[in-house]
N, C-alpha and C positions, 0 to 999 in steps of 0.2 A: 619562560615566567611564569608559574602553576597560575590560577585566578583562584581568587577564594569567593564565596559564595555565601549569602546572607543566610540564616534560618528557615525565611520565608522561599528563598530561590532555590535552596535542600529542599522543600516540600512540594512546590511545583515537578520540581525534577524528579522526586520519587513515583509523584501522581503519575506522569508522562510512564515512565518506565512498566509500571503497574497495569496502564494503560494498553502499553505494545505488549505486553507481556500476555492481556486477554485476547489480542484482536490475533496475535500470531498461533494462542493456542485452539481459538473460537475458527481459525483455517485450518489448521490439522485436522481437525476433528471433523472438517464439510470433508461428503462423497464426491471426488469430483467427477465431472460427466465422464464416461464410458466412450470409447470411439472400436470403431474396427479394428485400429490397430491395436488396440489394447485385448481384443480374443483372437487375435491374427497373429503370425510369425510372418518376415519376409520370405519370400522363396527363395531355393534353393537348385530346383529342378533347373532340365536344361529347358524344359517344353513350356516356361514360365517365363515372360519376362521379366526381366532383374528389379525390376520396382513396383512386382504384384504382391500381394498379401496370401499368404494360403494359411490353410487351418481344418478342419473337419469340426465335424457332429456326431455324435453317436445315438442312433435312435432305436428303438424296436423293427425288425423287422415283422413282427406282427403287432402291431398299433394296435389293434382293436384288445389284445388280452394285455399286451404291455411285461410279456413275457419271451425267456429263450434267447432265440437267435437275437444280436445287435449289429448292425451296420454304420460303418465309419460313411458318412456322406462326405466328398471330397467337397472341400470350396478353395477357388480363386478370388481374391479381389484385385481390380484393377483400378488405381484411387487415383479421382481427378487428379486434371495435371495445375490449378489452381487451389489455392487455400483459403478462397471463401467457398469451400465448396456444398453447391446446395443441399438438403438434405432429403432425397428421396433418390435414390441412385435408379440405375436399369438393369432390373433381371434379367440375365439371356437365357432364353429357355432352346434348347437345341431338337435338332430331328433326329429323323430315323422312321420310328423310332428305334434307339440303342446308339444316337452319337451322345457321347459325354463332351459337356459345355467345355470343362476347363481344358482341354486337351488343343481348345480351338484359341485360346489366349493371344496369342502373340498376331494372330490372322484380325480377331474381332478386334485387338488395338489398333490397330491399324485402323480395321473396317469403320467404327464406331470412334475414331478420335474429336471428330466434332464433339461426340454427346462426352466423350469423356474430359472436354476442356471443363467443365464445371460437376460431373458428378459423375459418381465412382458406377464402375462397373463389376455387376456380381456373378458368377459363374459359378452352377452347384452340377457336380454330376450327377444325375439323376439316379435314385436306387438302379443299381444292376449295370452302370453303364462306366464307362473311366475308370475310378478309380475305388467307384463307392459299388466295390462288391460286385464289380463285374462279369456279367454271364457272357465274355467273350465264346467263340464256336469258329477257329478260322482254318484252311485248309493250310497242311503242314506243306505241302509239293509246294516249293517258287519255280516248278520248271516249265518249259511251255508244256510238258503234259497235261499244267493243270488246266489250261485255257479246251481242254479237253474232257473236264469234271462234266460226268454225267449229274443226271436227276435222283439215281437210285448212290450213285458216288454220295450227292449232297444228305439223302437222307440216313445213311450209316454215318457219313460224319456227326448229325444232328444226337443222333440214335447216341453212341460214345459221348459226347458234352452231357446229352442227360443224364449219362448215367453216373458222372461223374464231379457234378457240381455239388456243393453245399450250400443250398438254398432252396425255400419252399417257393416253387417259381408261381403260385397264385396269388402270390402275395407283390408282385412287382406292376402293379395294374397303376395307371395314370393318375386317380383319385388318389390311393395311398399315397403317393408320389407328390404331390402338389399340399398335403398335409405336412411331409419330409421339409417340402420348401416353404413354406408359412414357420418351422421351426427353425431352421437356418436364420429368416428374414427379424425373427426377435431376436435370436442369440444376438443376432450382429445390430443388433438396437433401432431398423429403421421401423418407421411409426408407418409411411406410407411408400411404396415403393412405382415404378413402371417396369412396365415389362415390354419383353420383345417375345413373341415364338414366331419363327420360321421350318415351316411344312408341319411335321408331326411335332413341331414347338406350339403351334398356334391350338392343337386339341387341348394339348397342355396348359397353356393361357386359357381358353374360357373353362375349363374346369377351375383354374385357379380363380375365376371372377366368379364362379357360381360358387363358391365354398369358402373365398377368403375376399369379397368383391368391396369389402369395406376396406381393406389395406391398400386397393390401388387406384394411384392418383391416375393413369391412361396406360393404355394397351395397343401396343402395335401387334397386326396377325397377317402376317405376309406368307398367301399359299397355303389358302386354308385347307385344313384336312380335317374339318367336326366330328363331336363325336357319334353321328350317325352317317357316319363316309362307307362306313363295312369295307373297308380294306381285306382284299385286294381286289373288290368287285369291277369298278369300271374302270382298273387302270388299264387295258386294253383297248375301252372305246375311246379312250383322254389321249392315251399314246398314239391313236393312227387317228385322231383329230388333229391332232400338234403336226403329223409326217404327212396330214393333206394339205393342213395347213401352209405346211415348208414347198409339197411341189407347187400348189399353186402358185407362190408368192415365185416359185421358181419361173414357171410356165409366165409371170405377168412382167419380169424384169428383161428386160429384149438381151441381154448379153447372157445370161443362163438359159433362156430359153433359146438360144443360138446354139449354144456347146450341149445341153444336153436335153434335146427336144421328149418330147414322151415318157415322161419320168411317170408318170400315171399307171403305164401299163406296162414301163422296162421294171419297175420294182416288185408288182404282182409276180411277174412273168421267172424273176432270178429269185425270189423265194419259192415256188413249185417247183423251181428247176433241184436247188438244193432238198426239196425235199421230196425229191423223186429218187435222185443220183447226189447224194452230198460229196464231189471231189475230198480226194486225200493231197494234198500240198504240202511242198515245200517251205517253211515261214522260221524266220527270224525271230528271236523272244525279244520284242520292241527295248527291252532295260538290260539285260544280261548278254544280249547278242546270243545266247545259243539258235542253234539250228538244229531244226529237226522235222519231223513230220504234224500234221493233224489234220483229219476228216473234217472240212469244214461244213457244219449243219444250216441248215432255218433256224432251227433254235439257237446256233450262234450269232447269228444275222438281227432277227428279230430285239434281242437282245441288246448289242450292239448299239441299236437302231435308236431304241427305247432311250441307252443311256448319256447318250449322245444330244439329242433331243433335249434335257435338262438345261444345257448350255447353249446358247443361242453361235456365240464363236466356234465351239465345237460341231455344231448343226450344218454351218455351212461349207463345213468338207462334204455332208452326203451326197450331192450328186457328183463331184468327182469319184468320192469311193466305189460309190453302186456300178458307175462306168468302169474302171478299172475291175472290180468283181465279174462284171458281165466277161472281162477276158481274159477271167481264171488267176487275178492278180489279188489278194487278199491280205494280204501285208500290211497295205494302209488302212484296212481295217480292226486289223488286229491290232494299229496303233493304238488307234480311237480306244478299243475297247481296254489300254491299258492306261489310257490319259488318266494322268492324277498317281499311278504307281510309283510309289518313292521304293519302294524295296520293305519297310518298315510296316510294323502291324496297322492296322488300321483303325478308324475310331467309326466301329459300328460294333456295337456285343448284338449278337443274331441270337444269343440267350432271351435278352431284355426285349427286342423285337415279338418273339415268337409269343412272349407272354401277355404282351399288352393285343396284339393283333387275334391271338386264339380265345382272350378271354373278351376282349370289347369289340372284334367285329365278326368273326367267325359263325359265333352262335346266329349269325343275323343275315347267314349267306346261306339259298339252298340251289342244289344242282340245276334245277330249272333257272334260278335266277345268275346264274353263271354264262349257261347256255345263251339268255337273250342276251345277256351282256354284253357277251364276248363276240357274238353277230356280228357279220361285216369284218370285222379287228383279223386283219393278218396277222397279230398279235396274241389273239387269245389261246392259242396252245402253247406260248412260251412262256411269256414273261410272268415274273414273280408264281410260278406254278409251285414252287416250291416251299412258299409261306402257304400256301391252301393243303398241300398235301402234309408240311409239316401239323397242322392242326388236329390231326386226327389219332394223335397221340401225345401228345403235346398239354400237360399241367393245363387247366382252365382255371382263372379266379372266377369271382362270382361278382356280377354286372347288375344293380340293378335298374330296372325298366328307363327310372328316370334318369337313368346316365344318357340314354337315346333322347330325350327330350332338348328341342333351340335354350341355349343359353342367352338369359335374358338379363339386360344390364345394362343403367344410365352411364355406367364410365366410359367418359372420353375415350373412344376408339378407332383407331384408325386399321380397315382393311384394303389390304394390297395385294393386287392379280398380278399376273403376268400373261400377259394379252396369249403367246403361245407354250404356256404352261405345260406339260405332256402328263401333269400328275395331277394338278391339284389347278386346276382352268378355271377361271371366272365366277362360272357357275358358282362354285363353294363360298366366295366371297359371299354371291349376290344373295345367299341362302343364308350366311349368319346375320349379313348385315339390317337385316327384317325386322331382327328380335334384341338391335342395339341401338338402341333409343338416340346415342350420343354420335354414332356413328358414322364416318364416311368411307364408302368402295372407290378406291381409285385403281383402274386396269393401265396398266404400263406396256404403249406400244413395245413390239421385240424385243420384251422379254420373258426368260422361260421361270423355271423353276425359283422363286422367292425374287422378287422385283427390286428389294432393297439392297441386293447388291452393287446395280447399276450404281452411278454417279447424283444422278438424278433421284433415285428412291433414297439417297443414302442422305442428301438434304431435305427432302420432305419430312422423312423420318425426324432429324433435327428439328428442323422449324416446330414438329409437332409435338416434341417434346417438353421447347419451351414452354409454347404457348399452353400447352395442355391443354386443346381445345382443337377441334376440326374447324371450329368455325372461322373463315376468312384466310383457311391455311393455302399458302400460295404454290400453285401444281403449274405452274406455266411452262417449268421443263420439258414436261411430260412429250411438246409437241416436238420437240426435237430427237424424242426416242425413234431411232430406227433397227429393225433387223439389221445385225451384220450384213455384207453384202457376201455373195458367194462365191467362194473360189472356182476360178473358169478356166486356170492353168497350175502349174509347178510355181509360176511364181507370186499366186493370189488370187485378191478379185482383180475385176477390169475397174482399173483407178473413172473410166466412163461413166459407170455401172450407174443403175439409177433406181431406186424403190420401184415394185408397184404403182405407184402413186404418181412417180415420177419429180418426184423429188429427189436430189440428188443425198445419195445415202453419206450426209454427212453425220456426225455423231452419233454412228451404231454404238448400241451398249449402256447412251451415255450417265 
């Protein structure tokens, strides 16, 4: 039955309807706050997690003139796992120089899962890397023959790549790229961010702190490569330090010393033998199974050892593989050289790497410097020679003298170093910490290149980012981190082995 309303009731209803209409119109006219998902789209590529968001930002290659060629910066955002996302995400700055951050999305999603609980993680391919106008340059040969690639072959490859680039290679320096990064931050609507930089990413992070420090809530710098490092000047020295530590730790560990005595003299003797008369041996490609002959040189040995020392678990094989090489068996060393080779394209844009090193580092290196810093190192004539030689013909960007001055900042900063890191040892972390007033430098025992890859390191990073401060930071897990035990038989380490200090080697790589 229809209900009748009095005139007064009709008036009240009309007033209510007018009020509701006014509120509705006002709501329609308001601009809803935008979010990352408004600016990006769900990722569809196989190299990104299914719940990630992808997009790009177009910037001028020449930021100074704002004219000419433009670059699409590739962006991937891993969204927080919780609905109440914190407003300050973690920006991940990749290493190399030359790594693309976005291609590492799946690995980083697992690695930084604790951070991802309540914060977005933002990955931006730095200009010249990944999918941001990449300056790639790779061998086309995937056969066993590629292991015999000479320096002359590598230089010829670089010159061919150089001729084919559609880019002004002078404009791919760190300072320019960090202004790109701040444009991405603004695009995504973040006011403050946290940054994690590993290896070369620490240099990028320091430069971002210098240029846009007002936008940084906290910073993690892991495996420090500062602006005045002069890559690759100290590489031979620092790799030799890491190898000497490995030899000393083997000598101080009962099982390793008994199985491989005298490594301190055996290694130089093997290197001298390979320098004088490199053998041609029959080997099997570790991934494809192809069999062929390869002349195994001192350069091969130096580069394989240098790469293995980055990863403590891999370096634990070095004494065993040296013994096999002394007996003429180089198959194990070849397998170590191919560690991580999946057969696909590498995540390293060599052209971008050279654009950075040749502009920022090479001008500060003299022949006398190279001779002095390589003295006493068996790696001097071999490691990173390509980067040094390429800078003689690579286009060089302009870098002001102020670039090399220490970065000063009051932003809370966690500085991390691996105690046995062969490329960014703790001395570099000590150096930058002097100028970062709210920093704390921790050295991870038994850790190689970048300490944050250990379980202990990841816990410290998560706690630091949550706090936004180094004061009272719990680092007690450092006491449980040890060098992984050495392989003393084909079955692996001695179960009863102990560390040089006599502590059972539990929690190695904690």
